[in-house]
C-alpha positions in Angstrom: 10.9 -25.3 -121.2 7.2 -25.0 -122.0 7.5 -24.9 -125.6 10.0 -27.2 -127.1 10.4 -28.5 -130.9 8.4 -31.7 -130.0 5.5 -29.8 -128.6 5.4 -27.4 -131.7 5.5 -30.4 -134.1 2.6 -31.9 -132.2 0.6 -28.7 -132.3 1.6 -28.3 -136.3 0.7 -31.9 -136.9 -2.6 -31.8 -135.1 -3.9 -28.5 -136.7 -1.8 -28.3 -139.7 -1.3 -30.2 -143.0 2.0 -32.1 -141.2 4.6 -31.5 -138.8 6.3 -29.2 -140.9 3.5 -26.8 -141.7 4.4 -24.0 -139.8 2.9 -21.3 -142.0 -0.5 -22.2 -142.4 -2.9 -19.8 -140.5 -4.4 -22.7 -138.6 -1.0 -24.0 -137.2 -0.1 -20.5 -136.5 -3.6 -19.9 -134.5 -3.0 -22.9 -132.5 0.4 -22.0 -131.5 -0.8 -18.6 -130.6 -3.4 -20.1 -128.4 -1.0 -22.6 -126.7 1.4 -19.7 -125.7 -1.7 -17.5 -124.8 -2.8 -20.0 -122.3 0.5 -20.5 -120.9 0.9 -16.8 -120.3 -2.5 -16.3 -118.9 -1.6 -19.0 -116.2 1.6 -17.0 -115.5 -0.3 -14.0 -115.1 -2.9 -15.3 -112.8 0.4 -16.0 -110.4 2.2 -12.9 -111.2 -0.1 -10.1 -111.4 2.7 -7.2 -111.7 4.6 -8.8 -114.6 3.8 -6.0 -117.2 6.2 -7.3 -119.7 4.5 -10.4 -119.7 1.2 -8.5 -120.0 2.2 -6.6 -122.8 3.5 -9.7 -124.6 0.1 -11.6 -124.0 -1.7 -8.5 -125.2 0.3 -8.8 -128.5 -0.4 -12.7 -129.0 -4.1 -11.9 -128.5 -3.9 -9.1 -131.3 -1.7 -11.4 -133.7 -4.0 -14.3 -133.2 -7.2 -12.0 -133.7 -5.7 -10.6 -136.9 -5.0 -14.1 -138.5 -8.6 -15.2 -137.2 -9.9 -12.3 -139.2 -7.6 -13.1 -142.3 -8.9 -16.6 -142.1 -12.5 -15.5 -141.9 -12.4 -13.2 -144.7 -10.7 -16.1 -147.0 -12.3 -19.3 -146.0 -15.2 -19.0 -143.6 -15.3 -22.8 -143.0 -11.4 -23.3 -142.1 -12.3 -20.4 -139.7 -15.3 -22.2 -138.3 -13.4 -25.3 -138.0 -10.3 -24.0 -136.0 -12.5 -21.7 -133.7 -14.4 -25.2 -133.0 -11.3 -27.0 -132.5 -9.6 -24.8 -130.1 -12.6 -23.8 -128.2 -12.4 -20.2 -129.0 -15.2 -17.4 -128.4 -16.2 -15.7 -131.4 
């Protein structure tokens, strides 16, 4: 499986406060970004997989709303996570 518990803990420890920090906006954005990258590669190989395309669109929307929330609350944390993940603004 592409996303197991050890990979999640690695993402949470790198972008969150610790391995058990699953609720912070930064850790959620990082997890969504990892999943989006995986689904994007899948969609490049399987163009007609519409259910995956719909899931990918939903994940992008969730990540965007979390980024908007973080931008409105703390612009420095927003800039830090965008730079760390290499996201476009």
